[in-house]
C-alpha positions as a Markdown table, in Angstrom:
| # | Residue | x | y | z |
|---|---|---|---|---|
| 1 | Met | -69.5 | -73.6 | -8.8 |
| 2 | Ser | -69.0 | -70.0 | -7.6 |
| 3 | Met | -66.2 | -68.7 | -5.5 |
| 4 | Lys | -66.9 | -68.2 | -1.8 |
| 5 | Phe | -65.6 | -65.1 | 0.0 |
| 6 | Tyr | -65.0 | -64.7 | 3.7 |
| 7 | Glu | -64.4 | -61.7 | 5.9 |
| 8 | Asp | -61.2 | -61.6 | 8.1 |
| 9 | His | -63.1 | -63.1 | 11.1 |
| 10 | Gly | -64.4 | -66.0 | 9.0 |
| 11 | Thr | -68.0 | -64.9 | 8.2 |
| 12 | Glu | -69.0 | -65.7 | 4.6 |
| 13 | Met | -69.9 | -62.7 | 2.5 |
| 14 | Asn | -72.0 | -62.4 | -0.6 |
| 15 | Pro | -70.1 | -60.4 | -3.2 |
| 16 | Asp | -73.4 | -59.5 | -4.9 |
| 17 | Leu | -74.4 | -57.5 | -1.9 |
| 18 | Ile | -71.2 | -55.3 | -2.0 |
| 19 | Pro | -72.0 | -52.0 | -3.6 |
| 20 | Lys | -70.3 | -51.2 | -6.9 |
| 21 | Pro | -68.9 | -47.7 | -7.0 |
| 22 | Asp | -69.2 | -45.7 | -10.2 |
| 23 | Leu | -65.5 | -46.1 | -11.0 |
| 24 | Tyr | -65.9 | -49.8 | -10.7 |
| 25 | Ile | -68.9 | -49.9 | -13.0 |
| 26 | Ser | -67.0 | -47.9 | -15.7 |
| 27 | Cys | -64.1 | -50.4 | -15.6 |
| 28 | Ala | -63.5 | -52.7 | -18.5 |
| 29 | Lys | -62.9 | -55.5 | -16.1 |
| 30 | Asp | -66.4 | -55.3 | -14.4 |
| 31 | Asp | -68.2 | -58.6 | -14.7 |
| 32 | Val | -65.3 | -60.4 | -16.5 |
| 33 | Pro | -64.9 | -63.8 | -14.9 |
| 34 | Gly | -61.5 | -65.0 | -13.7 |
| 35 | Lys | -58.7 | -64.0 | -11.4 |
| 36 | Glu | -59.4 | -60.3 | -11.9 |
| 37 | Glu | -62.9 | -60.7 | -10.7 |
| 38 | Ile | -61.7 | -62.1 | -7.4 |
| 39 | Leu | -59.2 | -59.2 | -6.9 |
| 40 | Cys | -61.9 | -56.7 | -7.8 |
| 41 | Thr | -64.4 | -58.2 | -5.4 |
| 42 | Leu | -61.9 | -58.1 | -2.6 |
| 43 | Asn | -60.9 | -54.5 | -3.4 |
| 44 | Arg | -64.6 | -53.5 | -3.3 |
| 45 | Ala | -65.1 | -55.3 | 0.0 |
| 46 | Asp | -62.1 | -53.7 | 1.5 |
| 47 | Gln | -63.2 | -50.2 | 0.6 |
| 48 | Gln | -66.8 | -50.4 | 1.6 |
| 49 | Gly | -67.8 | -47.2 | 3.4 |
| 50 | Glu | -64.8 | -45.2 | 2.2 |
| 51 | Pro | -65.5 | -41.7 | 0.7 |
| 52 | Glu | -63.6 | -42.5 | -2.5 |
| 53 | Phe | -62.9 | -45.8 | -4.4 |
| 54 | His | -59.4 | -46.3 | -5.6 |
| 55 | Cys | -58.2 | -49.1 | -7.9 |
| 56 | Glu | -54.7 | -49.4 | -9.4 |
| 57 | Ala | -55.9 | -52.0 | -11.9 |
| 58 | Tyr | -58.7 | -49.7 | -13.4 |
| 59 | Lys | -59.0 | -49.8 | -17.1 |
| 60 | Ser | -61.6 | -47.6 | -18.8 |
| 61 | Arg | -64.2 | -49.2 | -21.1 |
| 62 | Ser | -63.6 | -46.5 | -23.8 |
């Protein structure tokens, strides 16, 4: 069963429809199931439309 996500006003959101910025895609935690996935999804949702994506938990794949 997959985790459901909701916006502040209660509307359900589909995390698959939230764009993944380049920094996010290059992160070692991208597509790793678990608690980090939840935090990453919420971080992406919160920063939609922002000119730059920031993540304090970023870890390079290389």
